[in-house]
N, C-alpha and C positions, 0 to 999 in steps of 0.2 A: 468458601465454596470451591470445590475441586475443579480446579480446569484442565479437560479432555482436551487434546489435539482428536480434527476430526481428520481423519484419514483420507486422501481424496485421489490417492497413487501409489505405486512404489517409493516415489519419494517423493515427497510432493501431502504437506500437514494443513488446514484449518488449524490457526494457533484463539479460544476463539476468545477473548478478554473484556474483561468488563467495566466499561470507562465511563466518566463525569460529561454527559457533552449535552450543551446545550441545556443546566442544569438539572437532566435527568439520566443515572443511567444506566446504560444500555451498550448490548454487545460492537464489537470490531472482530475484526476477522490480521488481523497478519497473515502471512504466509511463511512457513521454513521447508526449506528446499533443500533433498542430504544426498549423498552424493561419498562412497565409501573413498575416496579417492583425496577433495575435492574439499570434505567435510561439509559443516551445514552454511545457508544462506539463509540470513530475516531478509523475509520482505515489508517493512513499512515499522515502526516504535513504536507506538500509539504518541498519548498524550504525556504530558510533564510528571513524568514519577511513575510508571511503570513498568521498568530493569523488572519488580522483582516477581508483577504477577506473570512479565516474558520469559524470568528464571523459572519460574512455577512451571508454569505448563512445558517449559524443555524437559524438568526434569522425570515428568511423565513418560520423556521418552528415553529417558536415565544419561540426558545433556544437560550441560553446561554455559551460561552465557558463554564461556573460556571457552566453550566446542563451534563461536559463528565464527566463520572465517571471512564472511561477506555480507554487507549490509546494502540489499538496492530499497532505491524511495524511489516508489511511484512520483509521486510527486511534494511537495514542502509547506501542503498545509499544515497547523500544527499536530492538528491531530493522528497527523502520519510523521511528522519529522521531531514529536517534543520529547522524547527518550532517545531520541540515534545518540544526542551528546552522551548520558549516562552510558546504555550499554557500548559506545565506545573507551569508556573509562575503565568497563572490565575486559578489555576482549582488544586482540592490532586486527582486529577485524579493518576491509577495504569496504569502502564504502559507494554504493552505485549510481550514474545519478545518470538523466537525457541532458544531452549539451544545453538547452536552449531553456532547463530546470537546472543549474550549479549555480548562479548568482543569487542562486534564491536561497538555493541549501546554505550553501557558504555567507547565506547572510551580506553578500555584498549591492544585493537592492537587496529594499524592506521587500514582505511579502505583495504579491500578487493583489491579497482581498483587506492589507493592512484594513480596521477599523476605521473612520476617521476622528479630529481630534474630540469630534461631541459626546461621540458612541464612546472613547477611550475616558474622557471625564466620568462617563454613566458606570464605569465598568467595578466590581470591584477591585483594590485594591492590590488583588494576591496577581488575581487573572490582568489588566491592566503591567504589572508588574511582568507579566511571561510576552505580552501586547510590545512593550517599550525593551522590553531585550530576550528580542521569541529569540529558540534553540538553534545552531548550524553548528556544523560540525563541514570540515574540507574534504571533498570529493577526488578522491584518489583514481576512480575508475570513467574518465567520459567516459556516453551510451552513444549510438546512432541508431536509430529505426533500419529494422535489418540485422545487429548484432545478435549474435549471437552464442549466452555464456555458454562454457561446456561445464556445465552442473544437467546430473537427473537427464543425463539419456540427451543431452540438451533444449535448450529454453533459445526463443524466438521473442527480441526487445522488437516491441510494436512503437510505437510514438504515437500516441491517442491524442493530442491538444482540446483543448479546453476546453473545459474545470480550470487546467491552468496549461500557460503556455510549452510547458515542459512535462508535459504527464506521460508516464510507460503504464505501456500495460508487459506481459510477459503468457507464453504459451509453450509450458511442456510439454512433448512432441508427442513423447512415450508416453504420458498419461492421457494426454490429449485437456487438458486441466487448462483453464482461465485463467489467471489472476488477473482481473478485471482493474484489482483500484477503487477507484471512486468513478470513474469512464461510463460503471455499469452502477444499478445498487437492486437491489431485490430486499422484498415479504414473502415469506412462508412458500418459498423457490418458486416462487415468481418476479420473472427478471421484469426490471422500468428503466428508463433513460437514467443517464442521472439527472441530481437534486438540480434544479434548474435556475431556486435561490442562489443555489455555492455554486452555480454555470456561468463565469462573467458573457461566454460565446460560447452559446447552446448553435449556433449552426455549427461550427465546427468539430465542439462536439459532438453529435447526432454524424457527419461525417469521416469521426473514425468510430464510431456502430457497423460504418455502412465496412471497413477494411476491416472490422473482425468479425462480421459476418462470414470470413472466405477462409475463417479458419475451419477443420476441423474438431470443433469445439464437443469431447463428452463431458465437460464439466465448464463449473462458473463458480468465480470463488468471488464476489465482491464484498470487500468491506465491511461498506454496512448495508445490512440484511442476512451475512452467508454465503453457502452452496446454494448455488442450482442446478442440478441433474434433469432431473426429466424435460426429456428433447430443449435438450438445450439448444441445441442447434437451430433444432425452428422457435424454437422461444427471441434466442439468438437474433434470426432474421428476423420477426415481426415487428421487435424493438429499432431497430438499426433498419424497417420501414421501405 
């Protein structure tokens, strides 16, 4: 399978990567922000073992992992930080995460969604080993709600808790692209709320959507589902209620 990045704006790409999730293969969508001066910013890193397909996606843009200057972590779920240690082993990238998420990314606290001992015991050995020794990385820049990343013409950091305590989304001002992580999902261009069974605090998650709905979005990238471009702002207002 040839991985072809999806251009969302002058500086923003979606990386549609095939990943084995819940026993089947589906696409996930890390994002890439490019800046002539500040270099490449990768947003999330997929499940463990995906550094090769990430590099393949970057190569389509004449880039390699060594060109990645920073990795922004939307949250610490395994399908978002799984390949973070491997990516960092190939680059000198900084790791950025919202303050409330830092202890989970670093492994100082167990995952907010750590399976019960009974579920762990029923897992295949390889998966059980990952949950018992999850990927972790030192966060080198702690982010806060309202921070602005000086890349791609300015990127707003928006705290969107609910799916996890410290989930963040990014709004790329110049192109009007909202990188939503798991704060939203989509299917065939239609926007949906976050996945309820994977979102411990839906009430807080829906309040986070109300905050996102105030942004002048022109396109939305959801990690699960991909790009929402048709009437993105009105779809977001509808989902936020």
